[in-house]
N, C-alpha and C positions, 0 to 999 in steps of 0.2 A: 885821156878824156874822150868820152863818146862824141862822135862828130854828127851823128844823126840817129833818129829813132828808127827801128826796124820791125816793130811789132804793132800793137794797137795804137800807138801814138805816131806812127809813120806820117811824115809831112807836117809835124807840129813842133813849135818851139815858142818860147815866150818872146813877144815882140819888144819887150822892154829890156830884159837882161840876157836874152839868148839861151836861157836854161832849157834843157830838153825834157826835164821832168823833175819831180812829180808835179802834176797839176790836179787841182780839185775841180772836178766836172760834175755838175748836177745831171744825173742820168735819168733815163726813163726806164722804170723797172716794175714789173708786175710781181707781186708776192702773194702767197696764200697766208691769210691772217686768221689765227685762232684767238680765242679769248686769252690764252696764256702766252701769246707771242706769235711770231711769224716764221715761215720757212723761206730762207733766202736761197734762190737758185744760183748756181755757179755758172759763169760764162754767159749769162743772158743780159749783159749790160749794153744799153744802146743810148746814143745821143745824136743830136743833129747839130748843124752849124750854128743854130740859134740858142743852144743851151749855154748857161753860165759856165765860165771857166776862169780859174784863178791860179797863178803861179805861186807855188809854196816857197820859192826862193826869194822873190821880191814883192809879193802880194799884189802884183798887177792883176786887175780884173777886167774881163771883157766877155766875149762869146767865143765858142770854139772856133768860129770863122776868123776871129782876130788872131788866133794862135796858129793858123795855117801858114806855112812857109810859102811866100810868093815865088812863082817860077823864076823870076829874075834874080832873087836873092838866095836861092838854094846853094848850099855849100857842099 
């Protein structure tokens, strides 16, 4: 079992069930929109501590900041 995230979710885990991922995060993203659809850029996903975040394991909801591992509880 994975003990910590080491990529874009580094420093995050669910505060309710301790799951490390996946999380649903409402991201900030700009896209080019045409009448017949839009172009989705790869790797241009951004979020802040105040964005919505949900654990897909237990459905806990909060903000990205709520999912940040506190320094005193890092394993």
